[in-house]
mmJSON file of the N, C-alpha and C atoms, coordinates in Angstrom:
{"data_MODEL":{"atom_site":{
"group_PDB":["ATOM","ATOM","ATOM","ATOM","ATOM","ATOM","ATOM","ATOM","ATOM","ATOM","ATOM","ATOM","ATOM","ATOM","ATOM","ATOM","ATOM","ATOM","ATOM","ATOM","ATOM","ATOM","ATOM","ATOM","ATOM","ATOM","ATOM","ATOM","ATOM","ATOM","ATOM","ATOM","ATOM","ATOM","ATOM","ATOM","ATOM","ATOM","ATOM","ATOM","ATOM","ATOM","ATOM","ATOM","ATOM","ATOM","ATOM","ATOM","ATOM","ATOM","ATOM","ATOM","ATOM","ATOM","ATOM","ATOM","ATOM","ATOM","ATOM","ATOM","ATOM","ATOM","ATOM","ATOM","ATOM","ATOM","ATOM","ATOM","ATOM","ATOM","ATOM","ATOM","ATOM","ATOM","ATOM","ATOM","ATOM","ATOM","ATOM","ATOM","ATOM","ATOM","ATOM","ATOM","ATOM","ATOM","ATOM","ATOM","ATOM","ATOM","ATOM","ATOM","ATOM","ATOM","ATOM","ATOM","ATOM","ATOM","ATOM","ATOM","ATOM","ATOM","ATOM","ATOM","ATOM","ATOM","ATOM","ATOM","ATOM","ATOM","ATOM","ATOM","ATOM","ATOM","ATOM","ATOM","ATOM","ATOM","ATOM","ATOM","ATOM","ATOM","ATOM","ATOM","ATOM","ATOM","ATOM","ATOM","ATOM","ATOM","ATOM","ATOM","ATOM","ATOM","ATOM","ATOM","ATOM","ATOM","ATOM","ATOM","ATOM","ATOM","ATOM","ATOM","ATOM","ATOM","ATOM","ATOM","ATOM","ATOM"],
"id":[1,2,3,4,5,6,7,8,9,10,11,12,13,14,15,16,17,18,19,20,21,22,23,24,25,26,27,28,29,30,31,32,33,34,35,36,37,38,39,40,41,42,43,44,45,46,47,48,49,50,51,52,53,54,55,56,57,58,59,60,61,62,63,64,65,66,67,68,69,70,71,72,73,74,75,76,77,78,79,80,81,82,83,84,85,86,87,88,89,90,91,92,93,94,95,96,97,98,99,100,101,102,103,104,105,106,107,108,109,110,111,112,113,114,115,116,117,118,119,120,121,122,123,124,125,126,127,128,129,130,131,132,133,134,135,136,137,138,139,140,141,142,143,144,145,146,147,148,149,150],
"type_symbol":["N","C","C","N","C","C","N","C","C","N","C","C","N","C","C","N","C","C","N","C","C","N","C","C","N","C","C","N","C","C","N","C","C","N","C","C","N","C","C","N","C","C","N","C","C","N","C","C","N","C","C","N","C","C","N","C","C","N","C","C","N","C","C","N","C","C","N","C","C","N","C","C","N","C","C","N","C","C","N","C","C","N","C","C","N","C","C","N","C","C","N","C","C","N","C","C","N","C","C","N","C","C","N","C","C","N","C","C","N","C","C","N","C","C","N","C","C","N","C","C","N","C","C","N","C","C","N","C","C","N","C","C","N","C","C","N","C","C","N","C","C","N","C","C","N","C","C","N","C","C"],
"label_atom_id":["N","CA","C","N","CA","C","N","CA","C","N","CA","C","N","CA","C","N","CA","C","N","CA","C","N","CA","C","N","CA","C","N","CA","C","N","CA","C","N","CA","C","N","CA","C","N","CA","C","N","CA","C","N","CA","C","N","CA","C","N","CA","C","N","CA","C","N","CA","C","N","CA","C","N","CA","C","N","CA","C","N","CA","C","N","CA","C","N","CA","C","N","CA","C","N","CA","C","N","CA","C","N","CA","C","N","CA","C","N","CA","C","N","CA","C","N","CA","C","N","CA","C","N","CA","C","N","CA","C","N","CA","C","N","CA","C","N","CA","C","N","CA","C","N","CA","C","N","CA","C","N","CA","C","N","CA","C","N","CA","C","N","CA","C","N","CA","C","N","CA","C","N","CA","C"],
"label_alt_id":[null,null,null,null,null,null,null,null,null,null,null,null,null,null,null,null,null,null,null,null,null,null,null,null,null,null,null,null,null,null,null,null,null,null,null,null,null,null,null,null,null,null,null,null,null,null,null,null,null,null,null,null,null,null,null,null,null,null,null,null,null,null,null,null,null,null,null,null,null,null,null,null,null,null,null,null,null,null,null,null,null,null,null,null,null,null,null,null,null,null,null,null,null,null,null,null,null,null,null,null,null,null,null,null,null,null,null,null,null,null,null,null,null,null,null,null,null,null,null,null,null,null,null,null,null,null,null,null,null,null,null,null,null,null,null,null,null,null,null,null,null,null,null,null,null,null,null,null,null,null],
"label_comp_id":["MET","MET","MET","ASP","ASP","ASP","PHE","PHE","PHE","GLY","GLY","GLY","PRO","PRO","PRO","TYR","TYR","TYR","ALA","ALA","ALA","PRO","PRO","PRO","PHE","PHE","PHE","ILE","ILE","ILE","ALA","ALA","ALA","GLY","GLY","GLY","SER","SER","SER","TYR","TYR","TYR","GLY","GLY","GLY","PHE","PHE","PHE","ALA","ALA","ALA","ALA","ALA","ALA","LEU","LEU","LEU","VAL","VAL","VAL","LEU","LEU","LEU","GLY","GLY","GLY","ALA","ALA","ALA","LEU","LEU","LEU","ILE","ILE","ILE","LEU","LEU","LEU","ASN","ASN","ASN","GLY","GLY","GLY","TRP","TRP","TRP","ARG","ARG","ARG","ASP","ASP","ASP","GLY","GLY","GLY","ARG","ARG","ARG","ALA","ALA","ALA","GLN","GLN","GLN","ARG","ARG","ARG","ARG","ARG","ARG","ALA","ALA","ALA","LEU","LEU","LEU","ALA","ALA","ALA","GLU","GLU","GLU","LEU","LEU","LEU","GLN","GLN","GLN","ASP","ASP","ASP","ASP","ASP","ASP","ARG","ARG","ARG","GLY","GLY","GLY","GLY","GLY","GLY","ARG","ARG","ARG","PRO","PRO","PRO"],
"label_asym_id":["A","A","A","A","A","A","A","A","A","A","A","A","A","A","A","A","A","A","A","A","A","A","A","A","A","A","A","A","A","A","A","A","A","A","A","A","A","A","A","A","A","A","A","A","A","A","A","A","A","A","A","A","A","A","A","A","A","A","A","A","A","A","A","A","A","A","A","A","A","A","A","A","A","A","A","A","A","A","A","A","A","A","A","A","A","A","A","A","A","A","A","A","A","A","A","A","A","A","A","A","A","A","A","A","A","A","A","A","A","A","A","A","A","A","A","A","A","A","A","A","A","A","A","A","A","A","A","A","A","A","A","A","A","A","A","A","A","A","A","A","A","A","A","A","A","A","A","A","A","A"],
"label_entity_id":["1","1","1","1","1","1","1","1","1","1","1","1","1","1","1","1","1","1","1","1","1","1","1","1","1","1","1","1","1","1","1","1","1","1","1","1","1","1","1","1","1","1","1","1","1","1","1","1","1","1","1","1","1","1","1","1","1","1","1","1","1","1","1","1","1","1","1","1","1","1","1","1","1","1","1","1","1","1","1","1","1","1","1","1","1","1","1","1","1","1","1","1","1","1","1","1","1","1","1","1","1","1","1","1","1","1","1","1","1","1","1","1","1","1","1","1","1","1","1","1","1","1","1","1","1","1","1","1","1","1","1","1","1","1","1","1","1","1","1","1","1","1","1","1","1","1","1","1","1","1"],
"label_seq_id":[1,1,1,2,2,2,3,3,3,4,4,4,5,5,5,6,6,6,7,7,7,8,8,8,9,9,9,10,10,10,11,11,11,12,12,12,13,13,13,14,14,14,15,15,15,16,16,16,17,17,17,18,18,18,19,19,19,20,20,20,21,21,21,22,22,22,23,23,23,24,24,24,25,25,25,26,26,26,27,27,27,28,28,28,29,29,29,30,30,30,31,31,31,32,32,32,33,33,33,34,34,34,35,35,35,36,36,36,37,37,37,38,38,38,39,39,39,40,40,40,41,41,41,42,42,42,43,43,43,44,44,44,45,45,45,46,46,46,47,47,47,48,48,48,49,49,49,50,50,50],
"pdbx_PDB_ins_code":[null,null,null,null,null,null,null,null,null,null,null,null,null,null,null,null,null,null,null,null,null,null,null,null,null,null,null,null,null,null,null,null,null,null,null,null,null,null,null,null,null,null,null,null,null,null,null,null,null,null,null,null,null,null,null,null,null,null,null,null,null,null,null,null,null,null,null,null,null,null,null,null,null,null,null,null,null,null,null,null,null,null,null,null,null,null,null,null,null,null,null,null,null,null,null,null,null,null,null,null,null,null,null,null,null,null,null,null,null,null,null,null,null,null,null,null,null,null,null,null,null,null,null,null,null,null,null,null,null,null,null,null,null,null,null,null,null,null,null,null,null,null,null,null,null,null,null,null,null,null],
"Cartn_x":[135.877,136.866,136.269,136.95,136.475,137.453,136.964,137.811,137.712,136.841,136.71,136.252,136.865,136.419,136.802,137.612,138.056,137.136,136.112,135.223,134.595,134.073,133.494,134.524,135.735,136.781,137.144,137.289,137.651,136.532,135.291,134.167,134.043,134.216,134.164,135.28,136.459,137.585,137.324,136.808,136.477,135.365,134.384,133.299,133.796,134.645,135.198,136.057,136.877,137.709,136.832,135.75,134.843,134.192,133.829,133.23,134.218,135.454,136.47,136.742,136.873,137.113,135.939,134.743,133.562,133.556,133.918,133.967,135.037,136.178,137.238,136.802,136.134,135.65,134.616,133.682,132.659,133.285,134.246,134.907,135.665,136.342,137.049,136.101,134.971,133.984,133.4,133.047,132.482,133.512,134.77,135.805,136.071,136.046,136.239,135.168,133.926,132.831,133.02,133.45,133.66,134.812,135.865,137.001,136.615,135.817,135.359,134.489,133.625,132.789,133.642,134.638,135.516,136.314,136.781,137.524,136.635,135.405,134.484,134.193,134.062,133.82,135.015,136.217,137.419,137.553,137.23,137.319,136.295,135.115,134.107,134.57,135.267,135.766,136.82,137.537,138.59,138.054,136.788,136.22,136.061,136.096,135.866,137.095,138.266,139.483,139.833,140.261,140.657,141.967],
"Cartn_y":[-67.28,-67.798,-67.84,-67.266,-67.236,-68.017,-69.082,-69.909,-69.501,-68.589,-68.082,-69.147,-69.178,-70.126,-71.582,-71.782,-73.136,-73.835,-73.162,-73.719,-75.054,-75.204,-76.507,-77.637,-77.34,-78.359,-78.753,-77.787,-78.063,-78.842,-78.414,-79.111,-80.536,-80.69,-82.025,-82.926,-82.355,-83.139,-83.61,-82.72,-83.103,-84.154,-83.996,-84.972,-86.336,-86.347,-87.613,-88.275,-87.49,-88.041,-88.629,-87.956,-88.473,-89.771,-89.846,-91.055,-92.222,-91.977,-93.029,-93.49,-92.558,-92.938,-93.732,-93.327,-94.071,-95.488,-95.633,-96.961,-97.829,-97.244,-98.0,-98.45,-97.574,-97.931,-99.047,-98.921,-99.948,-101.279,-101.249,-102.474,-103.126,-102.338,-102.875,-103.487,-102.836,-103.343,-104.672,-104.716,-105.949,-107.078,-106.775,-107.794,-108.31,-107.414,-107.833,-108.808,-108.531,-109.441,-110.796,-110.779,-112.031,-112.831,-112.144,-112.833,-113.445,-112.724,-113.273,-114.513,-114.456,-115.614,-116.803,-116.553,-117.628,-118.213,-117.377,-117.857,-118.703,-118.258,-119.035,-120.386,-120.408,-121.661,-122.597,-122.063,-122.892,-123.413,-122.593,-123.035,-124.123,-124.03,-125.064,-126.382,-126.29,-127.489,-128.206,-127.439,-128.02,-128.502,-128.429,-128.903,-127.814,-126.565,-125.465,-125.006,-125.537,-125.073,-123.681,-122.822,-121.461,-121.426],
"Cartn_z":[29.948,29.049,27.645,26.71,25.331,24.457,23.866,23.011,21.549,21.275,19.921,18.952,17.777,16.751,17.067,18.105,18.438,19.439,19.917,20.932,20.516,19.3,18.932,18.946,18.498,18.498,19.921,20.808,22.195,22.888,22.721,23.339,22.792,21.504,20.906,21.408,21.589,22.1,23.524,24.359,25.73,25.743,24.894,24.817,24.371,23.365,22.881,23.952,24.649,25.722,26.83,27.185,28.211,27.738,26.477,25.92,25.962,25.581,25.596,27.025,27.955,29.349,29.904,29.581,30.024,29.464,28.205,27.582,28.243,28.568,29.242,30.632,31.343,32.685,32.587,31.655,31.47,31.076,30.181,29.747,30.906,31.723,32.877,33.891,34.107,35.059,34.562,33.283,32.721,32.717,32.395,32.38,33.796,34.771,36.152,36.601,36.232,36.575,35.9,34.642,33.916,34.53,34.948,35.556,36.899,37.689,38.975,38.755,37.742,37.411,36.978,36.137,35.67,36.834,37.735,38.894,39.792,40.021,40.849,40.202,38.888,38.182,38.304,38.185,38.33,39.753,40.731,42.121,42.403,41.814,41.99,41.356,40.23,39.569,40.413,41.24,42.076,43.413,43.636,44.877,45.913,45.501,46.424,47.183,46.867,47.546,47.081,48.012,47.605,46.853],
"occupancy":[1.0,1.0,1.0,1.0,1.0,1.0,1.0,1.0,1.0,1.0,1.0,1.0,1.0,1.0,1.0,1.0,1.0,1.0,1.0,1.0,1.0,1.0,1.0,1.0,1.0,1.0,1.0,1.0,1.0,1.0,1.0,1.0,1.0,1.0,1.0,1.0,1.0,1.0,1.0,1.0,1.0,1.0,1.0,1.0,1.0,1.0,1.0,1.0,1.0,1.0,1.0,1.0,1.0,1.0,1.0,1.0,1.0,1.0,1.0,1.0,1.0,1.0,1.0,1.0,1.0,1.0,1.0,1.0,1.0,1.0,1.0,1.0,1.0,1.0,1.0,1.0,1.0,1.0,1.0,1.0,1.0,1.0,1.0,1.0,1.0,1.0,1.0,1.0,1.0,1.0,1.0,1.0,1.0,1.0,1.0,1.0,1.0,1.0,1.0,1.0,1.0,1.0,1.0,1.0,1.0,1.0,1.0,1.0,1.0,1.0,1.0,1.0,1.0,1.0,1.0,1.0,1.0,1.0,1.0,1.0,1.0,1.0,1.0,1.0,1.0,1.0,1.0,1.0,1.0,1.0,1.0,1.0,1.0,1.0,1.0,1.0,1.0,1.0,1.0,1.0,1.0,1.0,1.0,1.0,1.0,1.0,1.0,1.0,1.0,1.0],
"B_iso_or_equiv":[0.0,0.0,0.0,0.0,0.0,0.0,0.0,0.0,0.0,0.0,0.0,0.0,0.0,0.0,0.0,0.0,0.0,0.0,0.0,0.0,0.0,0.0,0.0,0.0,0.0,0.0,0.0,0.0,0.0,0.0,0.0,0.0,0.0,0.0,0.0,0.0,0.0,0.0,0.0,0.0,0.0,0.0,0.0,0.0,0.0,0.0,0.0,0.0,0.0,0.0,0.0,0.0,0.0,0.0,0.0,0.0,0.0,0.0,0.0,0.0,0.0,0.0,0.0,0.0,0.0,0.0,0.0,0.0,0.0,0.0,0.0,0.0,0.0,0.0,0.0,0.0,0.0,0.0,0.0,0.0,0.0,0.0,0.0,0.0,0.0,0.0,0.0,0.0,0.0,0.0,0.0,0.0,0.0,0.0,0.0,0.0,0.0,0.0,0.0,0.0,0.0,0.0,0.0,0.0,0.0,0.0,0.0,0.0,0.0,0.0,0.0,0.0,0.0,0.0,0.0,0.0,0.0,0.0,0.0,0.0,0.0,0.0,0.0,0.0,0.0,0.0,0.0,0.0,0.0,0.0,0.0,0.0,0.0,0.0,0.0,0.0,0.0,0.0,0.0,0.0,0.0,0.0,0.0,0.0,0.0,0.0,0.0,0.0,0.0,0.0],
"pdbx_formal_charge":[null,null,null,null,null,null,null,null,null,null,null,null,null,null,null,null,null,null,null,null,null,null,null,null,null,null,null,null,null,null,null,null,null,null,null,null,null,null,null,null,null,null,null,null,null,null,null,null,null,null,null,null,null,null,null,null,null,null,null,null,null,null,null,null,null,null,null,null,null,null,null,null,null,null,null,null,null,null,null,null,null,null,null,null,null,null,null,null,null,null,null,null,null,null,null,null,null,null,null,null,null,null,null,null,null,null,null,null,null,null,null,null,null,null,null,null,null,null,null,null,null,null,null,null,null,null,null,null,null,null,null,null,null,null,null,null,null,null,null,null,null,null,null,null,null,null,null,null,null,null],
"auth_seq_id":[1,1,1,2,2,2,3,3,3,4,4,4,5,5,5,6,6,6,7,7,7,8,8,8,9,9,9,10,10,10,11,11,11,12,12,12,13,13,13,14,14,14,15,15,15,16,16,16,17,17,17,18,18,18,19,19,19,20,20,20,21,21,21,22,22,22,23,23,23,24,24,24,25,25,25,26,26,26,27,27,27,28,28,28,29,29,29,30,30,30,31,31,31,32,32,32,33,33,33,34,34,34,35,35,35,36,36,36,37,37,37,38,38,38,39,39,39,40,40,40,41,41,41,42,42,42,43,43,43,44,44,44,45,45,45,46,46,46,47,47,47,48,48,48,49,49,49,50,50,50],
"auth_comp_id":["MET","MET","MET","ASP","ASP","ASP","PHE","PHE","PHE","GLY","GLY","GLY","PRO","PRO","PRO","TYR","TYR","TYR","ALA","ALA","ALA","PRO","PRO","PRO","PHE","PHE","PHE","ILE","ILE","ILE","ALA","ALA","ALA","GLY","GLY","GLY","SER","SER","SER","TYR","TYR","TYR","GLY","GLY","GLY","PHE","PHE","PHE","ALA","ALA","ALA","ALA","ALA","ALA","LEU","LEU","LEU","VAL","VAL","VAL","LEU","LEU","LEU","GLY","GLY","GLY","ALA","ALA","ALA","LEU","LEU","LEU","ILE","ILE","ILE","LEU","LEU","LEU","ASN","ASN","ASN","GLY","GLY","GLY","TRP","TRP","TRP","ARG","ARG","ARG","ASP","ASP","ASP","GLY","GLY","GLY","ARG","ARG","ARG","ALA","ALA","ALA","GLN","GLN","GLN","ARG","ARG","ARG","ARG","ARG","ARG","ALA","ALA","ALA","LEU","LEU","LEU","ALA","ALA","ALA","GLU","GLU","GLU","LEU","LEU","LEU","GLN","GLN","GLN","ASP","ASP","ASP","ASP","ASP","ASP","ARG","ARG","ARG","GLY","GLY","GLY","GLY","GLY","GLY","ARG","ARG","ARG","PRO","PRO","PRO"],
"auth_asym_id":["A","A","A","A","A","A","A","A","A","A","A","A","A","A","A","A","A","A","A","A","A","A","A","A","A","A","A","A","A","A","A","A","A","A","A","A","A","A","A","A","A","A","A","A","A","A","A","A","A","A","A","A","A","A","A","A","A","A","A","A","A","A","A","A","A","A","A","A","A","A","A","A","A","A","A","A","A","A","A","A","A","A","A","A","A","A","A","A","A","A","A","A","A","A","A","A","A","A","A","A","A","A","A","A","A","A","A","A","A","A","A","A","A","A","A","A","A","A","A","A","A","A","A","A","A","A","A","A","A","A","A","A","A","A","A","A","A","A","A","A","A","A","A","A","A","A","A","A","A","A"],
"auth_atom_id":["N","CA","C","N","CA","C","N","CA","C","N","CA","C","N","CA","C","N","CA","C","N","CA","C","N","CA","C","N","CA","C","N","CA","C","N","CA","C","N","CA","C","N","CA","C","N","CA","C","N","CA","C","N","CA","C","N","CA","C","N","CA","C","N","CA","C","N","CA","C","N","CA","C","N","CA","C","N","CA","C","N","CA","C","N","CA","C","N","CA","C","N","CA","C","N","CA","C","N","CA","C","N","CA","C","N","CA","C","N","CA","C","N","CA","C","N","CA","C","N","CA","C","N","CA","C","N","CA","C","N","CA","C","N","CA","C","N","CA","C","N","CA","C","N","CA","C","N","CA","C","N","CA","C","N","CA","C","N","CA","C","N","CA","C","N","CA","C","N","CA","C","N","CA","C"],
"pdbx_PDB_model_num":[1,1,1,1,1,1,1,1,1,1,1,1,1,1,1,1,1,1,1,1,1,1,1,1,1,1,1,1,1,1,1,1,1,1,1,1,1,1,1,1,1,1,1,1,1,1,1,1,1,1,1,1,1,1,1,1,1,1,1,1,1,1,1,1,1,1,1,1,1,1,1,1,1,1,1,1,1,1,1,1,1,1,1,1,1,1,1,1,1,1,1,1,1,1,1,1,1,1,1,1,1,1,1,1,1,1,1,1,1,1,1,1,1,1,1,1,1,1,1,1,1,1,1,1,1,1,1,1,1,1,1,1,1,1,1,1,1,1,1,1,1,1,1,1,1,1,1,1,1,1]
}}}
């Protein structure tokens, strides 16, 4: 496949999209951990009831 003069733009676009998707995945993973911690803290405050 030959993209000609557009190859740098296409490669850069794919790279940027991969970077954004990676950041979204990382942010979701970190937020999930924080939410689980907050939920565990709230459950402990209520006496351990689920």
